[in-house]
N, C-alpha and C positions, 0 to 999 in steps of 0.2 A: 584902214587898207581896203584897198578895193578888188573886186573880184572882177575878172573879164572872162567873158563866155562867147566862144566862136561859134557863128550859128551858120550851118550850110543852108542858103536860101535860094540854089539855082533853083530850086523847083516850088518855090514857095515857103511854108512854113509850116517844116513834119512836125508829129506832134515830139519826136526826140527833143527836138530845137525847146518847145515849151519845157520838159522835161528838164535839159538843160539849162535855163535859165532859172524855173523853181527851184533847184538843185544850187547855184551860185547863190540867188538870194539867203539860201538857207544857212550857207555857209558865213554870213555875216556882211558888214557891210556895204558900200555903194554896190550895184551892178552896171557894167558898163557890156554892151552886146556887142561885138564886131562882125561884119560879114561880108563878102566878096561877091560882085555880081553885079545884074542890073532889077534884083527885087524891087517893086515900087516904094513908095515911101509909106504908102496907109499900110500894106503888109506889115512892114518891118517896125513899125510902132506899135503895132498889136505887142510887142514884146515887154511892152510896158504895164500891162495887165498883168505881166507873170510876175513883174520884179525889176525890170530891167530899166535902168534911171536916161540912159538913152541909146541909142546903137550908130555905131561907126560904120559908115560901110563903105568900102574901095571899089571904085567901079572899073578900075582897069585890069582888074582881073577876070577874065571868061570861063575858065574850067577850075574844075576842083584839081587846081596842080599844087599837089603839095609842099611843092620847095615854094611857092607864092606866097599858100595860105600861113607855111611857116614864119618868111619875112612879114607878112602884114601882121599877124599877131603878134608878132615881137614889138614891132612898130609901136601898137595899138595898147600892149601891157608895158612898156616902160615911158609911153606918153601920162598913164593912167596912175602909174607906181602900185598896178595889179600886182599882187603875192599870190594871188590864188588862180589858174587858170584854167576854165573847164572847159575840157569837148563834150559831145554826144561820142560814144565807143564805136564810132562805123567806119568806114573803109577810108574815108576823107584823116578821122584823128587817127587812124592804123599807118598810116606815111605821113602826117604831116607832125601828129605830137612827138614824135620820136628828135625828126629835126628842131622842131622849136626847143626842146631838152635840153638838147645839146649848144644851143646858143645861147640858153641862158642860164647854162650851167643848173639846172633847177630838176629836184626829183620828178619823175613822172610814176605816176597810178595808174596800170590801166586795167579798165572794168570795173570802176567801181560799183557798188550795189548798194550802199546805205552813206548817209552823210558823216562826215569824220567824226572821230574822238578825240578832240586834241590834236594831234598832231599822228594819230594813227586813221587808217582807213580801211575800210573790208570789203574782200573781195572773194571770186569766184575763182578757186585751185581745182584742180585734173578734171576738167571740162564740167564744171559745175558739181562735182561728188562730190565737193568740201568747201572750207571755208580759208581764205587765209588774210592776215591783218599787214598792213605795210605801213611801217612808220617812215615816215619823210622829215629830214633835217635839212632840207636847205633853206633857203630864206625864202626862195618862190617854188611851187606848187605846181604839179599840174596833171589834172587828177580827167580820165576821159570816163563817164556813167554811162553803164549799162542800162540799154533803152528797156524802158518797164519796168526800173528800179523805182520809181518814184511816180507819184499822178502829180503832173501841171494843178497848179495852184494859180486860180487869178482872181488877186486880189487889189489889183491898181487899176490904173488907166494908162493911156495911153501915151507914150513917150516921145521924146525930140527925135530927128532922124539927123546925123550929122555928116556930111562929105568928109571922107580920109584917104588920106595920100600916105600908105603904107610902106611906100618903097617895095614895091612887091617883085620888081629886077623881072628878066626876060624869061617866058614861059619855057619850062622843061617837059612838058608834053605835048604833043597833039592831038586832038579828041578828032578820029577820021567818022566816027560812027556814033550814034546814040540811040539805042531801044530799052525805048520804056517797058516795063512789065505792064501784061493786061491786067485788068482788073480794077476795081473800085478801092480795093484797100493794099496797100505794099503791105508783104509777110513782117517785116519788122517792126512795121507800125501798130499790127494787130491787135486787140485784145484779145479778140474770138478766133479760133482757129480749126476748121474741120480738115480733116489729113485721111487717106487712105493708101493703100498699100496692093499687092498682086494679089492680094485676100477677094477684091472686087472682081477678079477673074477677067475683067478687058476695061478697053475705054469705052465702049458703049453704056457701060451700068455708071459713068460717074455721074450722070444726070441727076440722081439721090441725094449726093455729095451735095453736089451745087446746090439744090435745093435744099438743104436743109441749113447749108452754109448763109442761101438768101434768107430765111425766116431770123436766122438768130443776129444778123448783120457781120457775117463772120467774112474770115478769108479761107481759101481752100490751099490747101496741101497734098503733099505727097511724100513716098519714101522713093528713095534714091533708083533701085530697080524699076520701079513704074514710069521716071524720067527717061533712065538710059534705054528702057525698050518703047519711048517714045507714047506713050498713052497720053501723059500729061508735058507742060514744056519745063526746060529744066528751074526755070524762078522758082516751078513752085516746092522744089526738091528741098527739104527743110533734113535738115543732119550737121557731122562733123565736117561730111565735105560739101554738104550746100550752104542754105541760111539758116543760122543759129536766132531763134526766137526766141521768145519768153511773153508767151500770152497769160491773160488773168487764167484761158478755161482751153483747153488742147483737147481737142474730142479724136482718136486713133483708130480706124476702123479697118478691120485685116491687112493689119502691122505688126508683125512678131515682135520686135524693137531688138534690132540688134543691138550692138553698143554704140556702132556711130550712128545709128539713129539718135539712140536717149542723150548722146552727147550734143545734139543740136535743140532738144525740145525739153530736158529735166529740169530747165527754167521755171517752167511754166507753172504758173501759181497750182492752178487743178489739170490734172490727168486722168479722162477718163478713158478707157481700152476699151474694145470691144473685137473679141474675136471669139471663133469655135476651138481652138485648141486650149484647154486648160495649163499648157506646160507653156503657154509663149510667155518669154523671158519681162515682156513689155508689163504683165501682171504686177512684177514683183517692184517697179514703178511708179505704178497706177494710185491715185487717189481713188479711185472707183473701176471698177473692172465689171463686162456685162459679157459674160459669157454664152453666148451665142451669134445665130448667122446675121452678120451686117445688113443683107436682104429683107430681114426680117425686122432689125432693131432700130434701122434709120428709118425705115418708113415711120413705122411706127414713134420715136421720136420727134420726126418731124410734126406727125398729125399733131403731138401732144404740145408743142410751141405756141403751132397755127391757134389752140383750145386755147390754150394760156393766152394769147395777145387777144382772140377776141372777146377774152371775159375780161381785159381787164384795163 
């Protein structure tokens, strides 16, 4: 029984691609990766280090068109007899996986957070407030893996890259413009995130947040009100209506912790909250809480990080 893993490679190989291949390897059997676009062979061959035996690449699909991707993955699954199909749970998967589910009459589990136990897959429910267990009874199953649920494991070596014609069909969307988020670390892939809210009082005070993030090698984020009033760009907005993240460490300064914000960050492994208000709701969700002024705590935390790095 083989496993097919769809990889979004239009902007290179992101961390969630490596997670998806690692996850596919844990499902057992031969792992075949499939992708679309113009990524070079050397880049794609690296997927072998994480468990792929080969990579199929359809060069005819120039965009993340979900209808085309569903057609290509269907063709690849049928050609390889795949009974497990894995996506990373990103915007592409949310649009393409349901289409593929209908085409293959396959059960779909969205947002898995662990390797299945038999035919049961663990997921988050109620915006991460609880766990659910989904049983799949169809011969073929499709699983989209929530980013940062497992760590990529490099245990193999480079694999072959094979040109593949997946009969993608005509384009159903047209991309007019692409704007890439600023910053070195995309929020969905970040393992460390430093975030702040209106407690910082103005955009001119964000320098200390950026400095701490730089010292930690972290991405920066913000609450929705901060993005709405223009203090920070909208692509940094994390929460239910923004970007949902699952970093290993989330530091939140001057954010009260409204339910909408919590829904987008409560998958974080460790949450550290810095706030002057002892009644801030965020403290109830925090692993560590600092009752204090961010203007005093953040510089001291940054200094401590610098000192640690200088002596280790």
